[in-house]
KEBATOR-94753 format. One record per residue (C-alpha): residue number from 1; residue in three letters; x, y, z. Coordinates in steps of 0.05 Angstrom, whole numbers. Layout:
% residues N
NODE|NUM|ala|X|Y|Z
...
***
This chain:
% residues 283
NODE|1|met|244|-425|-672
NODE|2|arg|270|-355|-686
NODE|3|pro|331|-334|-644
NODE|4|lys|294|-278|-608
NODE|5|his|240|-327|-588
NODE|6|lys|293|-371|-555
NODE|7|val|315|-311|-513
NODE|8|tyr|242|-294|-497
NODE|9|tyr|225|-363|-470
NODE|10|phe|292|-371|-435
NODE|11|arg|278|-306|-398
NODE|12|leu|208|-328|-380
NODE|13|leu|234|-394|-353
NODE|14|ala|288|-358|-312
NODE|15|ser|237|-309|-283
NODE|16|ser|189|-365|-266
NODE|17|leu|244|-404|-230
NODE|18|val|262|-341|-190
NODE|19|gly|188|-334|-172
NODE|20|ile|185|-406|-147
NODE|21|leu|248|-397|-105
NODE|22|asn|223|-331|-76
NODE|23|gly|158|-365|-56
NODE|24|leu|190|-427|-26
NODE|25|leu|241|-386|13
NODE|26|arg|192|-332|36
NODE|27|val|241|-277|17
NODE|28|asp|229|-203|29
NODE|29|pro|200|-169|-33
NODE|30|ala|262|-125|-41
NODE|31|ile|307|-187|-42
NODE|32|gly|260|-222|-90
NODE|33|ile|259|-164|-139
NODE|34|ser|335|-158|-134
NODE|35|ala|342|-232|-151
NODE|36|phe|297|-222|-211
NODE|37|ile|338|-163|-236
NODE|38|phe|403|-202|-229
NODE|39|thr|374|-262|-266
NODE|40|tyr|343|-218|-320
NODE|41|phe|410|-188|-339
NODE|42|leu|446|-255|-331
NODE|43|val|402|-285|-387
NODE|44|thr|435|-241|-440
NODE|45|pro|507|-266|-433
NODE|46|leu|482|-337|-424
NODE|47|ser|440|-331|-488
NODE|48|leu|500|-304|-526
NODE|49|arg|542|-362|-501
NODE|50|ile|490|-415|-521
NODE|51|trp|464|-386|-586
NODE|52|arg|523|-341|-607
NODE|53|asp|517|-355|-682
NODE|54|glu|441|-350|-684
NODE|55|leu|440|-283|-647
NODE|56|lys|490|-247|-691
NODE|57|gly|434|-209|-726
NODE|58|met|406|-180|-662
NODE|59|gly|434|-119|-627
NODE|60|leu|456|-124|-555
NODE|61|met|402|-75|-530
NODE|62|glu|349|-113|-568
NODE|63|ile|369|-177|-531
NODE|64|tyr|368|-140|-463
NODE|65|lys|299|-112|-476
NODE|66|glu|268|-177|-500
NODE|67|ala|209|-198|-454
NODE|68|val|221|-145|-401
NODE|69|gly|147|-135|-384
NODE|70|thr|126|-207|-392
NODE|71|ser|184|-231|-348
NODE|72|leu|163|-185|-291
NODE|73|leu|90|-208|-295
NODE|74|ala|113|-281|-297
NODE|75|leu|155|-269|-234
NODE|76|ile|96|-237|-197
NODE|77|met|45|-290|-216
NODE|78|val|90|-351|-203
NODE|79|trp|115|-320|-137
NODE|80|ser|43|-308|-113
NODE|81|leu|19|-377|-135
NODE|82|thr|78|-412|-101
NODE|83|leu|62|-376|-36
NODE|84|ser|-11|-396|-42
NODE|85|phe|1|-469|-59
NODE|86|thr|52|-477|-3
NODE|87|gly|3|-456|49
NODE|88|gln|19|-383|63
NODE|89|gly|-13|-335|13
NODE|90|val|8|-263|4
NODE|91|ala|-33|-203|-17
NODE|92|leu|-1|-179|-81
NODE|93|ala|-23|-125|-129
NODE|94|val|8|-81|-183
NODE|95|val|8|-8|-205
NODE|96|arg|24|13|-276
NODE|97|glu|58|81|-273
NODE|98|lys|80|134|-323
NODE|99|gly|117|178|-273
NODE|100|ser|96|215|-210
NODE|101|gly|21|219|-198
NODE|102|ile|-41|182|-173
NODE|103|tyr|-54|112|-200
NODE|104|pro|-106|57|-188
NODE|105|ile|-85|-9|-156
NODE|106|glu|-96|-71|-198
NODE|107|thr|-100|-145|-182
NODE|108|leu|-56|-194|-219
NODE|109|asp|-113|-212|-265
NODE|110|gly|-124|-139|-285
NODE|111|arg|-182|-118|-240
NODE|112|phe|-182|-48|-211
NODE|113|leu|-194|-51|-136
NODE|114|pro|-251|-10|-107
NODE|115|pro|-248|30|-42
NODE|116|gly|-259|-15|18
NODE|117|asn|-237|-79|-17
NODE|118|glu|-215|-138|25
NODE|119|glu|-156|-156|-20
NODE|120|met|-112|-95|-4
NODE|121|met|-139|-69|64
NODE|122|gly|-188|-23|29
NODE|123|tyr|-134|15|-10
NODE|124|ser|-150|28|-83
NODE|125|ala|-101|83|-104
NODE|126|val|-28|101|-97
NODE|127|leu|5|170|-98
NODE|128|leu|75|160|-127
NODE|129|asn|136|205|-126
NODE|130|ile|184|178|-178
NODE|131|ser|249|201|-211
NODE|132|asp|298|147|-232
NODE|133|arg|270|105|-175
NODE|134|leu|211|103|-127
NODE|135|ile|224|160|-77
NODE|136|asp|159|161|-38
NODE|137|ala|89|132|-39
NODE|138|glu|23|141|-3
NODE|139|leu|-35|92|-2
NODE|140|gly|-108|113|-4
NODE|141|ala|-173|111|-41
NODE|142|cys|-206|155|-94
NODE|143|leu|-281|167|-93
NODE|144|asn|-332|192|-144
NODE|145|gly|-385|210|-92
NODE|146|ala|-412|194|-23
NODE|147|ser|-385|130|6
NODE|148|ser|-373|90|70
NODE|149|phe|-316|41|73
NODE|150|lys|-257|15|114
NODE|151|met|-186|34|94
NODE|152|gly|-127|8|134
NODE|153|arg|-148|18|206
NODE|154|tyr|-199|73|191
NODE|155|tyr|-274|69|182
NODE|156|leu|-290|127|135
NODE|157|thr|-354|161|114
NODE|158|val|-354|215|60
NODE|159|asp|-417|255|46
NODE|160|asp|-425|330|58
NODE|161|gly|-368|322|108
NODE|162|ile|-316|269|127
NODE|163|ser|-321|223|187
NODE|164|leu|-265|178|211
NODE|165|arg|-268|125|266
NODE|166|ile|-208|88|294
NODE|167|glu|-202|38|351
NODE|168|leu|-141|49|394
NODE|169|lys|-107|1|442
NODE|170|leu|-73|40|497
NODE|171|ser|-29|-20|513
NODE|172|asp|5|-5|446
NODE|173|pro|56|53|453
NODE|174|glu|41|76|381
NODE|175|asp|-33|81|396
NODE|176|arg|-20|119|460
NODE|177|glu|21|169|420
NODE|178|ile|-35|176|369
NODE|179|leu|-85|193|424
NODE|180|arg|-35|241|456
NODE|181|arg|-28|278|390
NODE|182|ile|-103|288|388
NODE|183|val|-123|303|460
NODE|184|gly|-56|322|492
NODE|185|asn|-29|289|555
NODE|186|phe|-79|242|590
NODE|187|ser|-82|200|652
NODE|188|ile|-123|138|670
NODE|189|tyr|-139|126|744
NODE|190|arg|-154|62|781
NODE|191|asn|-227|80|789
NODE|192|gly|-234|76|713
NODE|193|thr|-233|150|698
NODE|194|met|-194|182|641
NODE|195|val|-173|254|647
NODE|196|phe|-144|299|593
NODE|197|gly|-142|375|597
NODE|198|glu|-206|398|632
NODE|199|asn|-244|336|608
NODE|200|lys|-262|274|647
NODE|201|val|-295|210|621
NODE|202|arg|-311|146|659
NODE|203|met|-303|76|630
NODE|204|gly|-362|58|586
NODE|205|glu|-379|132|574
NODE|206|ser|-367|179|516
NODE|207|ile|-349|252|511
NODE|208|asn|-359|300|453
NODE|209|ile|-314|360|443
NODE|210|thr|-297|410|389
NODE|211|ser|-225|417|367
NODE|212|lys|-198|464|312
NODE|213|gly|-259|463|268
NODE|214|ser|-275|388|277
NODE|215|asn|-321|350|324
NODE|216|leu|-289|295|366
NODE|217|ser|-325|237|399
NODE|218|leu|-283|195|448
NODE|219|lys|-311|132|479
NODE|220|phe|-272|101|536
NODE|221|ser|-298|30|522
NODE|222|gly|-248|-10|564
NODE|223|leu|-187|-2|607
NODE|224|asn|-142|-2|546
NODE|225|asp|-194|11|492
NODE|226|ile|-212|78|461
NODE|227|ile|-259|90|402
NODE|228|leu|-243|157|371
NODE|229|glu|-288|190|319
NODE|230|ile|-272|255|282
NODE|231|arg|-322|293|240
NODE|232|ser|-297|349|195
NODE|233|pro|-325|392|138
NODE|234|ile|-308|368|68
NODE|235|asp|-259|426|63
NODE|236|val|-217|401|122
NODE|237|pro|-187|458|163
NODE|238|lys|-111|460|158
NODE|239|asp|-101|446|233
NODE|240|ser|-157|395|240
NODE|241|pro|-140|331|279
NODE|242|leu|-166|293|218
NODE|243|asn|-100|312|183
NODE|244|ser|-63|267|232
NODE|245|phe|-96|207|198
NODE|246|ile|-112|224|126
NODE|247|lys|-92|274|72
NODE|248|leu|-142|298|19
NODE|249|arg|-124|309|-54
NODE|250|arg|-166|324|-115
NODE|251|asn|-155|281|-177
NODE|252|asp|-198|308|-234
NODE|253|ser|-270|298|-209
NODE|254|gln|-249|249|-154
NODE|255|leu|-235|261|-81
NODE|256|cys|-175|220|-58
NODE|257|leu|-161|204|15
NODE|258|phe|-90|181|31
NODE|259|asp|-68|146|94
NODE|260|ser|-17|184|136
NODE|261|thr|13|117|156
NODE|262|lys|76|110|114
NODE|263|pro|87|43|77
NODE|264|lys|155|10|70
NODE|265|ile|186|32|4
NODE|266|gly|232|-11|-39
NODE|267|arg|262|6|-106
NODE|268|arg|198|-16|-143
NODE|269|thr|156|-43|-86
NODE|270|ile|109|-18|-32
NODE|271|asn|95|-59|31
NODE|272|ile|46|-44|86
NODE|273|his|25|-94|140
NODE|274|gly|46|-153|96
NODE|275|tyr|9|-128|34
NODE|276|his|55|-119|-26
NODE|277|ile|47|-75|-88
NODE|278|val|95|-79|-146
NODE|279|ile|105|-17|-189
NODE|280|leu|108|-34|-263
NODE|281|pro|138|18|-311
NODE|282|gly|104|42|-373
NODE|283|gly|32|51|-349
***
């Protein structure tokens, strides 16, 4: 076996072992990736110690770069499989980037996820802001035409306009704040009446109003349950309430809708509601 092949397989073995440990210990993705990076660089001095004479013909940088992409893929696959086999799977996907921009989300076996998919909460695209590290990211979906799908918490329809429906639980402080941003201060009385501004709606009823170029439909379906629908022109007005939920961007011929809910950002990972995306360099 050639010396560089020994380093290659040693690094794959080390990455796979890290993946198994990450899966068994249920570590946070940031900790798991950090453990991989530490192990990756540790392989070089260990290899030089074990095969010093055989590696004399290889440069130090050549040894460090050996199996970089394959090792990361081995980590992700073994990590995911370990979590699945031990009874608690994890949604895991990858993005292959070449710098800042919009990229499709892929599964581990190389499939591009469509909008509304069940594997990644309907997200199919990522907007990345990258310098020497991942600075910011937004999750969304890119469309080629009219479509109806679910993305995150939103039920979306795109045709000659954009419709968004979201179900809010007023027992949740975050959902109460979302509703307050849209309709202003509101009160709910014991007789089952909700009042906001000059509007009044009883439990089980709906009300339609116009707000800043968009049409709003609010259904007071239960004591703590609100179904909010927003309909806006395809060229969403700047101050439309729709902008509180999604941001629109054009990507060549595609229309991309990005969730205003911010994911958790690691150095090379994105995490939202327990769904993990690993950013691979090199596109």
